[in-house]
N, C-alpha and C positions, 0 to 999 in steps of 0.2 A: 772313849773321850779323845784319846790320842789320835785315833783314826779320823774323827770328826774335825779335829784341829788341822790335821794334815790335809784333809779334803778342802777346808776353807783356804788354806795356804795355796793349794793347787789352783783353786778357783780364782785367786787373785791374778794368776797368770792369764786366765781367760779374760778377766776385766782389762788387763793391760793390752792384750792382743786386740781388744776392741778399739784401742786408740791408734792402731796401725794405719788405717786409712787416713785419719785426720793428720797425723804427723807426716805421712807420705805426701798428702796434698800440699803441705807447707813448702815442700821442695819444688812445687810446680811441675813435677815430672821431668825435670831437666837433668837429673843425675842418673847416669846409666845404672841399670840394676845391679850388676856385679860390683861396680864402684861403691854404690850405696850399701851393699851388703858388706863389703870389706871395711868401710868406715864405721858402720853401726856395730858390727861384731867386734871391731877393734876398740870402740868406746866401751862396749860391754866388758871386754877383758880388762881395760884400764880401770874400770869401776871396781872390779873384783880385786885387782892388783893393789889398789889403794887400801882396800880392806885388809889384805894380807900385810901390807907395810904397817898399818896401824896396829896389827897384832904382833908385829916384830919379826916378820919373816917375809919371804917372797913367794910362798906357795909352792916351792919346788918339791916339797914332800908329796904333793898330789900328782906329780908327773909319773911316779912309779906305779903303773897300773898294768894288769894283764892285757895282752893284745886284743882280746875279745871286747874289753871295755873301750879301748880306743876305737876299734872298728865300729862298735855300736854308736858311740858318741859322735864321732866325725861323720860316720855314714848317715846318722839321723839328721844332724844339723846341716852339714854341707850338702849331703845327698838330696834332702828334701828341697832346699832352696835352688840347687842347680837344676833339678828336674822341673821345678815350678817356673823359673825364669825362662828355661829353654822351651817349655810348653807354651808360655805366653808369646813366644816369637813364632811359633808354628801353628797356633790355633787361636780362635777368638777368646777373649778374656772371660766372657760369661761362662762358656762351656768348660773352660779350664778350671774356673773356680768351683763350678758345680761338681766336677769329678774329683778335684783335690779335696773337697769338703766331705768326702765319704769317710775320711779318717776317724772322726768320732764314732761313727757306727761300727767301723771295724774294731775299734778299741773295745767297745761293748761286747762284741762277739768273741774276739780273741781272748779277752780277759777271763772269760768263763772257763778257759782251758788251763788257767794257772792253778797251781796247788793251793787248796784252801778257798778258791773262788767258786762262784756258781753263776749259772745263767738261767734267768726266768723269763716268762712271757712278758712280764712288766718291763724288764730291761729292754727287750727287743721292741715291744710296742712303744715305749717312751722314746727310744732312739729313733725309730721310724717316724714318729709324729714330729719330733724335733727336726729331723732331716727334711720333712715336708715343709716345715716352716722356713728352714734355711733356703730351700729351693725357691719358695715363693718370694723370698727376700732378694735373692740374687738374680733369678731368671728374668728374662724380658720376653714380651709377646713375639718378637721376631727371632728369638734365639732357637737354634735347632742344630742337631749334630749332622755333620757333613763328612762323608768318607774322604774328602780331600785333605782333611786335617787329622787323619788317623794317627800320625806320628805324635802330634801334639796331644791328642787324647790319651794315648798310651803313656806318655810322660806324666800327664796330669794324674792318671790313675796310679802311676808309680809313686807319686807324692803321697797319696792316701795310704798305700801299703808301707812306705818307708816310715812315715811319722807314727802310724799306729803300731808298726812293728817295734820301733824304737821305744815308744811309750810302754808297751806291754812287756817287752824283754827287759826293760830297766828294772822291773819288779824283781827279776832274778838276780840282780846285782845291787840290791838295796843296801848292802854293806859298804858300797863305794860312796865316799863323802860327796855331798852336793857341791863342795868347793871345786871338785874336779871339772865341773862345767866351765869354769874359767878357762881352762886349757883347751876344752872343746871349742870355745868361742875364739881363742887365739888361732887355733889350727884352721877353723872355718874362715876367719878373716884373711889369713895368708893364702889359702886356696882360692878364695874369691878374688883377691888381688891378682893372682896369677891369671885367672880367667879374664879379669878386666883388662890386664895388659895385653892379653892375647886377642881378645874379641872386641874390645870397646875403645873409644876415644875418651880420654879424661875430660870431664867438665867440672870445674870448680864452682862451688856455690857463689852466687853473686850478691845475694841479699842476706840480711840478718835472719829473715824468716826461713831461708833455706838451711842455714846453720842450726836454727832452732828445731827444725824438723829432723835433721840428722842426729843431733844430740838427744832429742826427745826419743827417737827410735832406739838409740844406743842405750839409753838409761831404762826405758820402759819396756815396750813390747819385744825388744831384742835382748835387753839386759836383764833386769830384775825378773821378768816373766819366765825366762828359761830356768832360772835358779829355783823359783817357787814351783814351777811345773815339775821339775826333777824331784823336789821334796814331796810333792803331792802324789805323783804316780808311784813313788816307792813306798809310801806309808799311808796313803789315803784310800778312799773308796774309788777305785780306778774306773769302774763301770759308770758310776754317777758322774765322775769328772768327764768321761766321754760324752755323755748326754749334755752336760752343762756347757761343753765346748761350743755347742750350737748357739750359745748366747753371744759369742764373739762377733759374728756378722751383724747381729741385732744391735749390740752396743755400738758397733761401728757406725751403723746407719743412723741411730738415734743421736750420736755425737755430731754427725754431719748435718743432720736436721737442725740441731741446737745451734750449730755454728753458721747456719744459713747457707750451707753448701749443698743441701739436698732438700727435697720437698716431702712433707708428710703426706701419707696416702692411706686409703683403706687397706691396701695390700700390706703395708707396714703394720697396721693394727692387727690384721688377721694373722700375719706371720708371727708377731709378738705373742699373741695368745696361744698359738700352736706350739711355739718353742717352750713357753712357760709350762703349758699343760704336759708336754712330753717330759720335761724335767721333773715335774711333780710326780708323774706316774713312775718314772724310774727311781725317784728318790724314796718312794714308799715300798720298793721291792725288797723282799726278805730273802734270806738264804734258801736255796732250793734249786734243783736242777730240772730241766725239761727232760721228761722221760722219753727214751727212744726205744722203739720195738722193732 
């Protein structure tokens, strides 16, 4: 029961990541990516800091962690976003998104190597089916991989390995409090600010909707989501969470359709059914390993 509850908590992160595109749209794409990253992660830290203060402390007790914990946390948070934004500058967005979204499949495969975990054909089949749905959702008829963008593709692929590696390896440090994520957010915000000052020109939000988008990102998909994901991957069904992660682009698209910012289509319907079917298949997987000879 505790694992089921942790899985549900982890799934709430996926629901929140589904709002990422909607909140980003509210900024009208005017805020440079590293500036937006610094601001949203800064808000996420302030959100957690307010919780610490309410509890009567500043969270400083969570700063004392082994070097491997800091390396994993900052490497996962900042490393993923740095590679993603860099890839977006070097390659078309569709192909970058397709490659980066291999991370849920990698979680399913890598999690089977953890102590006490297992890998079954249902896990693999469900993940591949959900991946197919995700690709149907993101891809476009005229999209295709071009060798001119190889550096961008490699960075996008790095995103998949960084986030899946962070998610799986976090299981090995499950004794580390989720509150430590607050300091990962603070460090990521500072590093993003340095990248912004070095690579970008500051653009301040002009409208209330811009601020609403930034604050929404900091509270939801960048704030609460990372805390609930940390809890879920440390205590929940990691492989099922990997498959369920493919629901994020689906939720994102459905929200855009509901807001009138995207059109409904048969592709959306087919992708929806495919992702749901893949999740159901993986969700019914039982303990057991694939035999190798």
